[in-house]
C-alpha positions in Angstrom: 11.2 34.2 -21.8 12.0 34.0 -26.0 9.4 32.7 -28.1 12.4 29.6 -29.4 12.1 29.1 -25.9 8.8 28.7 -25.5 8.7 26.5 -28.8 10.9 24.4 -27.0 9.0 24.0 -23.9 5.9 23.5 -25.7 7.8 20.7 -27.5 9.1 19.3 -24.3 5.5 19.1 -23.0 3.8 17.7 -25.9 6.7 14.3 -25.9 6.2 14.3 -22.5 2.5 14.0 -22.8 2.8 11.1 -25.3 5.5 9.7 -23.5 3.0 9.3 -20.7 0.4 8.4 -22.7 2.4 5.5 -23.7 2.9 4.1 -20.5 -0.3 4.5 -19.2 -1.4 2.3 -22.2 1.0 -0.2 -21.1 -0.4 -0.3 -17.8 -3.8 -0.3 -19.1 -4.0 -2.1 -22.0 -2.3 -1.3 -25.2 -4.8 -1.8 -27.9 -7.4 1.1 -28.8 -10.3 -0.4 -31.1 -12.0 1.4 -33.4 -15.7 0.5 -34.6 -17.9 -2.4 -33.6 -15.0 -3.9 -31.4 -14.7 -0.8 -29.7 -18.0 -0.7 -28.8 -18.3 -4.2 -27.8 -14.7 -4.0 -25.4 -16.4 -0.4 -24.0 -20.0 -2.2 -23.3 -17.9 -5.0 -21.4 -15.7 -2.5 -19.5 -18.7 -0.1 -18.5 -20.8 -3.7 -17.9 -17.7 -4.9 -15.0 -17.6 -1.4 -13.4 -21.5 -1.4 -13.1 -21.3 -5.2 -11.6 -18.9 -4.4 -9.3 -21.2 -1.7 -7.9 -24.3 -3.7 -7.6 -22.3 -6.0 -6.1 -21.3 -3.9 -3.4 -24.4 -2.2 -2.8 -27.4 -3.2 -0.6 -29.6 -3.1 -3.6 -29.6 -6.7 -4.4 -30.6 -7.4 -0.9 -33.5 -4.8 -1.0 -35.1 -5.9 -4.4 -34.1 -9.4 -3.6 -32.5 -10.0 -7.4 -29.2 -10.9 -8.5 -27.8 -11.6 -4.7 -24.1 -13.1 -5.1 -22.3 -14.2 -2.3 -18.5 -14.0 -2.2 -17.4 -17.2 -4.2 -19.6 -16.6 -7.3 -18.6 -12.4 -7.3 -15.1 -14.0 -7.3 -15.8 -16.3 -10.3 -17.7 -13.2 -12.2 -14.8 -11.0 -11.9 -12.2 -13.0 -13.0 -14.4 -13.7 -16.0 -14.5 -10.1 -17.0 -10.5 -10.0 -15.6 -9.7 -12.7 -18.3 -12.4 -11.9 -20.9 -11.0 -8.2 -21.1 -7.0 -9.3 -21.2 -7.4 -11.1 -24.3 -8.8 -8.1 -25.9 -6.9 -5.6 -24.8 -3.5 -7.1 -24.8 -1.8 -8.6 -27.9 -0.2 -11.8 -27.8 2.8 -10.4 -29.2 4.5 -7.2 -30.4 3.5 -8.4 -34.0 -0.1 -8.6 -33.2 -2.6 -6.0 -34.6 -2.8 -2.7 -32.0 -6.4 -1.9 -32.9 -8.2 -5.2 -33.4 -8.7 -8.6 -31.5 -8.3 -12.0 -33.6 -10.1 -15.2 -34.2 -7.4 -16.7 -31.4 -7.7 -13.8 -29.0 -11.9 -14.2 -29.0 -11.7 -17.8 -28.7 -9.0 -17.6 -25.9 -11.4 -15.0 -24.2 -14.5 -16.7 -24.3 -12.5 -19.9 -23.1 -11.1 -18.2 -20.2 -14.5 -16.5 -19.0 -16.2 -19.7 -20.0 -14.1 -21.8 -17.2 -14.7 -19.1 -14.4 -18.5 -19.3 -15.5 -18.3 -22.7 -15.2 -18.0 -22.9 -11.5 -21.0 -20.3 -11.3 -23.4 -22.4 -13.6 -22.4 -25.4 -11.8 -21.5 -24.6 -8.1 -24.1 -26.9 -6.8 -23.1 -30.1 -8.3 -19.3 -29.0 -7.7 -20.2 -28.6 -3.9 -21.4 -32.2 -3.8 -18.3 -33.8 -5.3 -15.7 -31.8 -3.8 -12.3 -33.5 -3.7 -13.4 -36.2 -6.3 -13.9 -33.9 -9.4 -15.6 -35.5 -12.7 -13.4 -35.7 -15.9 -15.5 -32.5 -17.5 -13.9 -30.3 -13.8 -10.8 -31.3 -14.9 -10.7 -30.8 -18.2 -12.0 -27.0 -17.5 -9.5 -26.5 -14.4 -6.6 -27.5 -16.8 -8.4 -25.0 -19.3 -8.6 -22.2 -16.9 -5.1 -22.5 -15.6 -3.5 -22.4 -19.1 -5.7 -19.3 -20.0 -5.0 -17.3 -16.8 -1.2 -18.0 -17.4 -1.6 -16.7 -20.9 -3.8 -14.3 -19.9 -1.0 -13.1 -17.2 1.6 -13.1 -19.7 -0.1 -10.5 -21.9 -1.2 -8.3 -19.5 1.9 -8.3 -16.7 4.9 -10.1 -19.0 6.6 -13.3 -18.5 7.9 -13.0 -14.8 4.7 -14.2 -12.7 4.0 -17.0 -15.4 7.7 -18.2 -14.9 7.2 -18.2 -10.9 3.6 -20.0 -11.1 5.2 -22.3 -13.5 8.2 -23.2 -11.3 5.6 -23.7 -8.3 2.8 -25.8 -10.0 5.9 -28.2 -11.4 7.1 -28.4 -7.5 3.5 -29.5 -7.0 3.9 -32.4 -9.4 7.2 -33.5 -8.9 7.8 -33.0 -5.5 9.3 -36.3 -4.9 12.4 -35.4 -7.2 13.4 -32.2 -5.1 15.9 -32.1 -2.8 15.0 -33.5 0.8 14.6 -30.1 2.5 12.1 -29.2 0.3 10.6 -32.6 -0.8 7.3 -33.6 -0.5 5.1 -36.6 -2.1 3.9 -35.1 -5.1 0.0 -34.8 -6.3 -1.9 -36.0 -8.9 -3.5 -34.1 -12.0 -7.1 -34.7 -10.4 -5.4 -33.4 -7.0 -3.7 -30.1 -8.3 -6.6 -29.1 -10.6 -9.0 -29.5 -7.8 -7.3 -27.7 -5.5 -6.0 -24.6 -7.5 -9.0 -24.3 -9.5 -12.4 -25.6 -7.7 -11.7 -25.2 -4.1 -11.2 -21.4 -2.8 -7.6 -22.6 -1.6 -5.9 -21.8 -4.8 -6.9 -19.1 -7.8 -10.2 -18.8 -6.3 -8.5 -17.7 -2.9 -8.2 -14.5 -0.4 -6.1 -12.5 -3.2 -8.4 -13.0 -5.6 -11.5 -12.0 -2.8 -10.1 -8.9 -1.9 -9.7 -7.5 -5.4 -13.3 -8.1 -5.8 -14.4 -7.2 -3.0 -12.7 -4.1 -2.1 -9.8 -3.3 -4.8 -12.0 -2.3 -7.6 -14.3 0.2 -5.6 -10.9 1.6 -4.4 -9.4 2.0 -8.0 -13.0 3.2 -9.4 -12.7 6.1 -6.8 -9.2 7.1 -7.7 -10.3 7.3 -11.7 -13.5 9.1 -10.9 -11.6 11.5 -8.8 -9.1 11.8 -11.9 -11.7 12.2 -14.2 -13.1 14.9 -12.6 -10.1 17.0 -12.3 -9.1 16.0 -8.5 -5.5 14.9 -9.8 -4.8 18.3 -11.5 -6.4 20.2 -8.5 -3.7 18.3 -6.5 -0.7 19.3 -8.4 -1.9 23.0 -8.6 -2.5 22.8 -4.7 1.1 21.5 -4.1 2.5 24.5 -6.5 0.5 27.2 -5.1 1.7 25.7 -0.9 5.1 25.1 -1.9 6.5 26.7 -4.7 8.0 29.4 -3.3 10.6 27.5 -1.3 13.7 26.5 -2.4 13.2 24.0 -5.1 10.0 24.5 -5.0 8.4 22.6 -8.0 10.6 19.2 -6.5 8.7 19.8 -3.0 5.6 20.3 -5.0 6.5 17.0 -6.9 6.7 14.9 -3.8 3.6 16.4 -1.8 1.5 16.3 -5.2 2.4 12.5 -5.6 1.8 11.6 -2.5 -1.7 13.0 -2.3 -2.1 11.3 -6.0 -1.1 8.0 -3.9 -4.6 8.9 -2.5 -6.1 8.2 -6.4 -3.8 5.9 -7.8 -2.4 2.5 -7.2 0.3 2.6 -9.1 3.9 4.1 -9.2 4.0 4.2 -12.9 0.9 5.8 -13.2 2.1 8.4 -10.3 4.9 9.6 -12.5 3.0 9.7 -15.9 0.7 11.8 -14.4 2.5 14.2 -11.8 5.6 13.6 -13.3 4.1 14.7 -17.2 3.5 18.4 -15.0 6.9 18.2 -12.3 9.8 17.0 -14.6 10.1 19.6 -17.2 9.5 22.0 -14.6 12.2 20.5 -11.9 14.8 21.1 -15.0 13.6 24.3 -15.5 14.1 25.2 -12.2 17.9 23.6 -12.5 17.4 20.3 -11.3 19.5 17.8 -13.7 17.4 15.6 -15.4 18.2 12.2 -13.9 17.5 14.1 -10.1 14.5 15.3 -11.5 13.0 12.4 -12.8 14.4 10.4 -9.5 12.8 13.0 -7.3 9.5 12.0 -9.3 10.1 8.4 -9.0 10.8 8.5 -5.3 7.9 10.5 -4.7 5.7 8.3 -6.8 6.7 4.9 -5.2 5.9 6.3 -1.7 2.6 7.1 -2.9 1.7 3.3 -2.5 2.9 3.6 1.0 0.2 6.3 2.0 -2.9 5.6 3.7 -6.1 5.3 3.2 -5.7 3.4 0.2 -2.0 2.0 -0.2 -2.9 0.0 -3.3 -4.5 -3.1 -3.3 -2.1 -4.6 -1.1 -3.3 -2.6 2.1 -6.6 -4.8 1.6 -4.7 -8.0 1.6 -3.3 -7.5 4.6 -6.5 -7.1 6.4 -7.6 -10.5 5.1 -3.9 -12.3 5.5 -3.1 -10.6 9.2 -6.8 -10.6 10.5 -7.1 -7.1 11.4 -9.7 -4.1 11.1 -8.7 -1.9 7.6 -8.8 1.0 10.5 -5.6 -0.5 12.4 -3.7 -1.3 8.9 -4.1 2.7 8.5 -3.2 3.5 12.1 0.1 1.2 11.6 0.9 2.1 8.1 0.8 5.9 8.8 3.5 7.2 11.0 6.3 5.4 8.6 5.0 7.0 5.2 4.1 10.6 6.5 8.2 10.5 8.2 9.2 8.7 4.7 7.8 12.0 2.8 8.9 14.4 5.4 12.4 13.3 4.3 12.3 13.5 1.0 10.9 17.0 1.0 14.3 17.6 3.7 16.3 16.0 0.9 14.8 18.1 -2.1 15.9 21.2 0.2 19.5 19.9 0.7 19.5 19.7 -3.2 18.4 22.9 -3.5 20.9 24.3 -1.0 23.6 22.5 -3.0 22.6 24.1 -6.4 21.7 27.6 -4.3 18.4 27.6 -5.8 15.4 30.0 -5.1 11.7 29.5 -5.1 9.1 31.1 -7.5 8.0 34.4 -6.8 4.7 35.2 -5.2 2.1 37.5 -6.2 1.5 38.7 -2.8 4.0 37.6 -0.3 2.6 37.4 3.2 4.4 38.3 6.1 5.2 36.1 8.9 2.7 36.8 11.2 0.3 36.3 8.2 1.6 33.1 7.7 1.4 32.1 11.2 -2.1 33.4 11.4 -2.9 31.3 8.4 -1.4 28.2 9.4 -3.1 28.3 13.0 -6.6 29.3 11.3 -6.5 26.4 9.4 -5.1 23.7 12.1 -8.3 25.3 14.0 -10.6 24.9 11.3 -9.3 21.4 10.6 -9.5 20.1 14.1 -12.9 21.4 15.0 -14.2 20.0 11.7 -12.4 16.7 12.7 -14.3 16.4 16.1 -17.7 17.3 14.4 -17.5 14.4 11.8 -16.0 12.3 14.7 -18.2 12.9 17.4 -21.1 14.7 15.7 -22.8 11.4 14.0 -22.5 9.5 17.8 -24.5 12.5 19.4 -27.1 12.7 16.0 -27.7 8.8 16.8 -28.2 9.3 20.4 -30.6 11.9 20.1 -32.2 11.2 16.6 -31.9 7.3 16.7 -32.8 6.0 12.8 -33.6 9.9 11.6 -29.7 10.7 12.2 -28.5 9.3 8.9 -31.0 11.4 6.9 -29.6 14.5 9.0 -26.1 13.5 8.4 -26.9 12.8 4.6 -29.0 16.4 4.1 -25.5 17.7 6.3 -22.9 16.4 3.8 -25.3 17.5 0.9 -25.6 20.9 2.1 -21.6 21.4 2.4 -20.9 20.0 -1.0 -23.1 22.5 -2.4 -21.5 25.4 -0.1 -18.4 24.0 -1.0 -19.6 24.0 -5.1 -20.6 27.6 -4.5 -17.3 28.8 -3.0 -15.3 27.2 -5.8 -17.7 28.8 -8.7 -16.0 32.0 -7.1 -12.9 31.5 -8.2 -11.5 30.5 -11.6 -11.6 26.9 -12.8 -7.7 25.4 -12.8 -6.0 25.2 -16.4 -5.2 21.4 -17.0 -1.7 21.6 -18.2 1.7 22.2 -17.0 2.3 25.3 -19.4 0.0 27.0 -16.9 2.5 27.1 -13.8 5.2 29.7 -14.7 8.5 30.6 -13.3 7.8 34.1 -12.7 4.6 34.1 -10.2 3.2 31.2 -8.5 -0.7 31.1 -8.8 -2.4 32.3 -5.6 -3.0 29.9 -2.8 -6.2 30.3 -1.6 -8.1 31.0 -5.0 -6.3 27.4 -6.0 -7.6 25.5 -2.9 -11.0 27.0 -2.8 -11.5 26.2 -6.6 -11.6 22.3 -6.0 -12.2 21.5 -2.2 -15.3 19.7 -2.4 -12.9 17.0 -4.0 -12.3 16.4 -0.2 -15.8 15.3 0.6 -15.8 11.8 -0.6 -12.4 11.2 1.2 -13.8 12.5 4.2 -16.8 10.2 3.3 -14.5 7.3 3.3 -12.7 8.3 6.7 -15.5 9.1 8.3 -16.9 5.5 7.2 -13.7 3.7 8.2 -12.9 5.6 11.0 -16.1 6.7 12.8 -18.6 4.1 11.9 -16.1 1.2 11.6 -17.7 0.1 8.7 -16.0 -3.1 6.3 -13.5 -1.6 3.5 -16.1 -2.7 1.0 -18.8 -0.8 2.9 -16.6 2.4 2.7 -15.8 2.5 -0.2 -19.2 1.7 -1.6 -20.6 5.2 0.2 -17.6 7.1 -1.0 -18.0 5.6 -4.8 -21.7 6.7 -4.3 -21.3 10.1 -3.2 -18.2 11.1 -5.5 -20.8 9.4 -8.4 -23.1 12.4 -7.3 -20.5 15.1 -7.3 -18.8 13.9 -10.7 -22.2 14.0 -12.0 -23.5 17.6 -10.7 -20.4 19.4 -10.1 -19.6 21.4 -13.0 -23.3 22.4 -13.8 -24.0 23.6 -10.3 -20.8 25.1 -10.3 -22.1 27.1 -14.1 -25.3 27.9 -12.4 -23.8 29.3 -9.3 -21.5 31.6 -12.0 -25.2 32.6 -13.6 -24.2 30.8 -16.9 -26.6 30.4 -19.4 -25.4 26.9 -20.8 -25.1 25.8 -17.7 -27.3 22.6 -18.5 -25.4 21.8 -21.1 -22.3 21.1 -18.6 -24.4 17.5 -17.5 -23.4 16.2 -21.1 -19.8 17.0 -19.6 -20.4 15.3 -16.4 -21.7 12.2 -18.1 -18.9 11.9 -20.1 -16.5 12.3 -17.5 -18.1 9.7 -15.5 -18.3 6.7 -18.2 -14.9 8.0 -19.2 -13.8 7.1 -15.2 -15.8 3.7 -15.2 -13.9 2.7 -18.1 -10.6 3.6 -17.2 -11.4 1.8 -13.9 -12.1 -1.9 -15.7 -9.0 -1.0 -17.7 -6.5 -0.8 -14.5 -8.2 -3.6 -12.9 -7.8 -6.3 -15.7 -4.0 -6.1 -14.6 -4.7 -6.3 -10.5 -7.4 -9.1 -11.1 -5.5 -10.9 -13.3 -2.3 -10.7 -11.0 -4.3 -11.9 -8.0 -5.7 -15.3 -9.6 -2.6 -16.1 -10.8 -0.7 -15.3 -7.4 -3.5 -17.5 -6.0 -1.8 -20.3 -7.7 1.6 -19.6 -5.9 -0.4 -19.7 -2.4 -2.4 -22.7 -3.8 1.1 -24.6 -3.8 1.9 -24.0 -0.3 -1.6 -24.8 1.1 -1.3 -28.4 -0.8 2.0 -29.4 -0.4 3.2 -27.8 2.7 5.9 -25.7 1.3 5.7 -22.7 4.1 7.1 -25.2 7.0 9.4 -26.1 4.4 10.6 -22.9 3.8 11.2 -22.0 7.5 13.4 -24.7 7.9 15.3 -24.1 4.7 15.8 -20.1 5.6 16.7 -20.7 9.4 18.9 -23.5 7.9 20.9 -21.1 5.4 20.6 -18.0 7.5 22.0 -19.8 10.6 18.5 -18.6 12.8 19.9 -15.1 12.2 17.0 -12.7 12.1 18.9 -9.9 10.2 20.1 -12.3 7.9 16.5 -13.5 7.2 15.3 -9.8 6.8 18.3 -9.0 4.3 17.1 -12.1 2.0 13.8 -11.3 2.3 14.3 -8.0 1.0 16.5 -9.0 -1.8 13.9 -11.5 -2.8 11.3 -8.8 -2.9 13.2 -6.5 -4.6 14.4 -9.2 -7.3 10.6 -10.5 -7.7 9.2 -7.0 -7.6 11.3 -6.1 -10.8 9.2 -8.0 -13.0 5.7 -8.8 -10.9 3.4 -6.5 -10.1 3.7 -4.9 -6.3 0.1 -6.9 -5.6 1.3 -10.4 -7.0 4.9 -9.8 -5.3 3.2 -8.8 -2.0 1.4 -12.1 -2.2 3.9 -14.2 -2.9 6.9 -13.4 -0.3 4.2 -12.7 2.2 2.7 -16.4 2.2 6.4 -17.8 2.2 8.3 -15.5 4.3 6.2 -13.9 6.9 5.9 -16.8 8.7 9.7 -17.6 9.1 10.5 -14.2 9.9 8.0 -13.9 12.8 8.9 -17.6 13.9 12.8 -16.8 13.8 11.9 -13.6 15.6 11.0 -15.6 18.4 13.4 -17.7 18.6 15.9 -14.5 18.9 13.5 -13.2 21.9 12.2 -10.7 19.7 8.1 -10.2 19.6 7.5 -9.4 16.0 4.3 -8.6 15.0 2.4 -10.5 12.1 1.5 -6.6 10.6 5.1 -5.3 11.1 6.1 -8.3 8.7 3.4 -7.7 5.9 4.5 -4.1 6.1 8.0 -5.0 5.8 7.4 -6.9 2.5 5.1 -4.7 1.3 7.7 -2.1 1.2 10.6 -3.6 -0.1 8.2 -5.0 -3.3 7.3 -1.1 -3.8 10.7 -0.4 -3.7 11.3 -2.6 -6.7 9.7 0.0 -9.3 13.0 2.0 -9.0 15.4 -0.4 -8.6 18.1 -0.8 -11.7 18.0 -2.6 -14.1 14.5 -3.3 -14.5 12.6 -0.1 -12.5 9.6 0.1 -14.4 8.9 3.7 -12.6 12.5 4.8 -13.3 11.7 4.2 -17.2 8.9 6.1 -17.5 10.5 9.1 -15.3 13.6 8.7 -17.7 11.0 8.7 -20.5 9.9 12.1 -19.8 13.3 14.0 -18.6 15.0 12.4 -21.8 17.9 11.0 -19.2 19.3 7.9 -18.7 16.9 5.5 -16.8 19.7 3.5 -15.3 20.9 6.8 -13.8 17.4 7.9 -12.9 17.0 4.6 -11.1 20.5 4.8 -9.2 19.5 8.1 -8.3 16.1 7.4 -7.1 16.9 4.2 -4.9 19.6 6.9 -3.9 16.6 8.9 -2.5 14.8 5.8 -1.7 17.3 4.3 1.0 15.5 6.4 3.7 12.1 4.3 2.5 14.5 1.4 2.7 15.9 2.0 6.5 12.3 1.7 8.1 11.2 -1.5 8.1 14.2 -2.9 9.5 13.9 -0.1 12.0 10.0 -0.9 12.7 10.8 -4.9 13.1 13.3 -4.0 16.0 11.1 -1.0 17.3 7.6 -1.4 16.5 6.4 1.6 18.4 7.2 3.3 15.0 4.1 1.5 13.8 2.4 2.5 17.1 2.2 -0.4 18.7 2.8 -0.5 22.4 2.3 2.9 22.9 1.5 3.9 26.6 0.8 7.2 27.2 0.0 10.5 25.1 3.7 11.5 25.8 4.7 8.6 24.6 3.1 9.0 21.4 4.2 12.5 21.2 8.0 11.3 22.1 8.2 8.7 19.4 6.6 10.8 16.3 9.5 14.0 17.5 11.9 10.9 17.7 11.1 9.3 14.4 10.9 12.5 12.6 14.8 13.9 13.8 15.7 10.3 13.3 14.8 10.4 9.3 15.7 13.8 8.3 19.3 13.3 10.8 19.6 9.9 8.6 18.8 11.8 5.4 20.9 14.3 6.0 24.0 12.0 7.0 23.2 9.9 3.4 23.3 13.2 1.4 26.4 14.0 2.5 25.2 17.7 3.3 23.5 19.2 6.5 24.4 22.9 6.9 27.1 22.8 4.7 29.3 19.9 2.7 29.5 17.1 5.6 32.8 15.1 6.1 33.0 11.6 6.0 33.6 11.3 9.4 30.4 13.7 10.1 28.1 11.3 7.6 28.7 8.6 9.7 28.1 10.0 13.1 24.8 11.2 11.7 23.6 8.1 10.1 24.8 6.6 13.9 22.8 9.2 15.8 19.6 8.5 13.2 19.9 4.5 14.5 20.1 5.8 18.0 16.9 7.4 17.8 15.0 5.1 16.2 16.2 2.3 18.0 17.3 3.5 21.3 16.8 -0.2 22.7 20.0 -1.4 20.9 22.0 0.4 23.1 20.2 -0.2 26.2 20.2 -3.9 25.9 23.7 -3.9 26.5 23.3 -2.2 29.7 20.2 -3.6 31.2 19.2 -7.2 30.4 16.4 -7.0 28.3 14.1 -9.8 29.4 13.5 -11.8 32.8 12.8 -15.6 33.1 10.3 -16.2 35.5 9.5 -20.0 36.4 6.5 -21.9 34.6 4.7 -21.7 37.8 3.8 -17.9 37.4 2.1 -18.6 34.1 -1.4 -18.1 35.9 -0.6 -14.9 37.3 1.3 -13.3 34.6 -1.6 -14.1 31.8 -3.9 -13.0 34.8 -2.1 -9.3 34.4 -1.9 -9.3 30.6 -4.0 -6.9 29.1 -6.0 -7.5 26.0 -3.8 -7.8 22.8 -0.8 -8.0 25.0 2.0 -10.6 24.4 3.0 -13.7 26.3 6.4 -15.0 26.0 6.6 -18.8 26.2 9.6 -21.0 26.7 8.8 -24.5 25.4 10.2 -27.9 24.8 9.5 -31.4 23.1 9.1 -33.6 20.4 7.8 -32.8 17.1 5.4 -34.8 15.3 8.4 -35.6 12.8 10.5 -36.4 15.7 12.6 -33.2 16.1 13.6 -32.1 19.7 12.4 -28.1 20.7 13.6 -25.5 22.3 12.6 -22.2 21.8 10.6 -18.9 23.1 7.3 -18.5 21.5 5.0 -14.9 21.8 1.3 -15.8 21.7 -1.2 -12.7 22.2 -4.4 -12.4 24.4 -7.2 -12.0 22.1 -10.1 -12.5 24.8 -8.7 -11.0 28.2 -12.3 -11.8 29.7 -11.9 -14.7 33.0 -9.3 -15.8 34.9 -6.0 -17.1 34.0 -7.1 -20.5 33.2 -10.2 -19.0 31.1 -7.3 -16.9 28.9 -5.5 -19.9 28.6 -8.2 -21.8 27.5 -8.9 -19.0 25.1 -5.5 -19.3 23.5 -6.3 -22.9 22.7 -4.4 -24.6 25.6 -5.3 -27.3 27.6 -2.7 -28.4 30.3 -2.0 -30.1 33.4 0.0 -28.7 35.9 2.5 -31.3 37.8 5.9 -30.4 39.9 6.3 -26.9 39.0 5.7 -27.9 35.2 3.1 -27.1 32.9 2.4 -29.6 30.2 0.2 -29.2 27.3 -2.3 -31.9 27.0 -4.1 -30.8 23.5 -4.1 -27.6 21.5 -7.2 -26.6 20.0 -7.2 -26.4 16.1 -7.0 -23.2 14.4 -6.4 -21.7 17.9 -3.7 -19.0 18.7 -1.5 -21.4 20.4 -2.1 -23.9 17.3 -1.2 -20.5 14.9 2.1 -20.2 17.3 3.0 -23.5 16.6 2.6 -25.3 20.0 1.9 -29.0 20.0 0.6 -31.5 22.8 2.8 -33.3 25.1 5.3 -30.0 24.9 6.2 -28.7 28.5 6.2 -24.9 29.5 9.5 -24.4 30.7 9.2 -20.8 32.1 8.2 -17.2 30.9 10.1 -14.2 29.1 8.9 -11.0 30.5 10.2 -7.3 30.1 13.0 -6.6 33.0 11.9 -3.5 34.7 14.7 -1.1 33.8 15.4 2.7 33.3 13.3 3.9 29.8 15.3 3.3 27.0 14.6 7.0 25.8 17.5 8.1 27.8 19.9 7.6 25.0 18.1 10.1 23.4 20.0 12.6 25.1 23.9 12.0 24.5 22.3 11.7 20.7 21.1 14.9 20.9 24.1 16.4 22.6 26.4 14.9 19.5 24.1 16.1 16.9 24.6 19.8 18.6 27.8 19.5 18.3 28.0 18.6 14.6 25.7 21.4 14.2 28.4 24.0 15.9 30.9 22.6 13.7 29.4 23.0 10.3 28.3 26.7 11.4 31.2 27.4 12.0 32.4 26.1 8.6 29.0 27.8 7.2 30.6 30.9 8.6 34.0 30.9 7.7 32.6 30.2 4.2 30.1 33.4 4.0 33.3 35.7 5.4 35.4 34.2 2.5 
């Protein structure tokens, strides 16, 4: 490589780094203070992180000091977020970038003061709930106004505009069109509902931000500061760089792994992209495609368990299932989406006839197989030990088992640090990866393997012990803090370096930087969840949710596909200006009940988690959707190419992700729901992987060779058949069988816990509208006989003339949530028909696929001869 090329590369690297810093600054606060102001802001940032650690820990209860309940913690959480928002984010582009004005300081004090007012006067407010005083209303008004201004500064105008529209709707409901009209609300009522109660700003969303999200953001920040982000990038390159288009494949894997430590598409782009985009360009990828690959990989990082940004924790509250269940349902779509992106990169490399980067030591096929098999066996054994070891220890040792497990994890930490000390530290720059040779895999992997231990602790706490997300995150962060504070000096000590003790100072600085960075990153999330609470408060105060169901059903004609398309468009449009978290809160609040209701009317049981994941997916896809796609702009700034073209190319790559939500709404087996046996599980996984690969080949117009148009269309059709075989099977066999109402007790007695029973109901609503539809209800308590199970659903009924009539419905019961009302009749029951397995559709689909492969192989052979 010539000196001129080296200097050009260095210049490009410096430019990419500057761009990354600029975009990260826009994400975490654009002001950089100096002097006393910097000290004040730094102290507040550290204090916020320290408060969150204290609140999540058992220490307040051990020492019986400063133990805050959930609501009190919310007030303090938002007080920190709003205070910092006015300091970190200037009012306008012309405002000072290195100092806060008097107005900023006054607004910061007013915003945080209105939150702390609720903390100081909580007892008095509880006695006058629903009858606020003038002071209460004044504080609430100031609180909402300053919150909206903090939102404008930290997140831009879109979320403010949405919140103001919803507030206007609250006050002026009587002037709205008839389909969404309501009687309106007074200032006192709105102020009390939105600010003083837990139905608005201080509702579920900010509760999740307070309890879970901060800890996971802190986990990511500390991992990144300790060097885990750089480690993941280098490991990805060492493992995949030798393949065709290796740097691009490594970018995909690195961004997916970075999703563990980052909840932001833009942050993923500017951290991994600073390394990967220049390298992809150097091996021959055009700038738009290099940027688009990084964008597609980074947006998918938010879909990857176990963290998935803030939205995963909101799903826990909104859907009402354990966090480990959210991970279980989200894992297969995220994995196959990444597999497909790696395959798309492979197809692009084939088109450009690329080769991989040469390895220093090229292993034989037998050595590669032995390495993969030994690694798989080791991981399997470790998984078994982690999963069953704690249970066995607890049964043998009782309370002492905890100390034994703690000693074991500490011993594993020292052993892995000693292992890493035998290898050189990884350079933290893109220039350390060259195109003439790859870093050795073993030294690269071993150099930072101990970074995986905090994630192991997290997964163990979530999956094995089934602790709450807050507890699990705290234990993981606590262990990570110990790692961050000690890994460098211990490594130096094992290397017998004389200055090993001086490394403690480096570790302390990394720990403090991680605390500061996590608080900076949380400002936007805390503000977004609070502002989105205004929308949620409006829905609960005005009954807008029910109105939306009727309105959307009217404009769609009750067609579920149209509803899904409509919802996807809303998610993408809102996501162009709203953060992912706020977008998810708004759309899931308005549209999730609509999709579930209309799915039932179309004879389709749509689990609530499927709807929430549908909304989540399309909210994230907005990050690379032109004309706004901020992740695409960040990638284009690094690559030096057009952001709109980068966004369009990124969305083309992300079509494979966009198709998945539609598929798992209709085929919930993709979410691992309704899997009856191990064979069903294997068949579901294999068919999903084949389907997404075939779909990727069809949409990219290339498989073994360039595909003809009809071949691409057939490939897409094959993928659809593999994803949703029931579509064709329903044309051959009736999917449902109608049973009489008299079979109700028998059917519910045969239902397993977690199963759905679909009831055909008819009756008249309180508004006088006639109802005749099918409603699915999930059985969550399978104890007792049929009558006991019906009562557990909240149904109290009488039976006469072969008809069940609902006498009354228990408040907040599954039946009430499903929309069943008193006086309605159960006219029948829908059950799955007894028919051959729908997976038989796979056979003709695979045969057609093999035929297309044969045709393309002939063309490939002809081209080789020519």
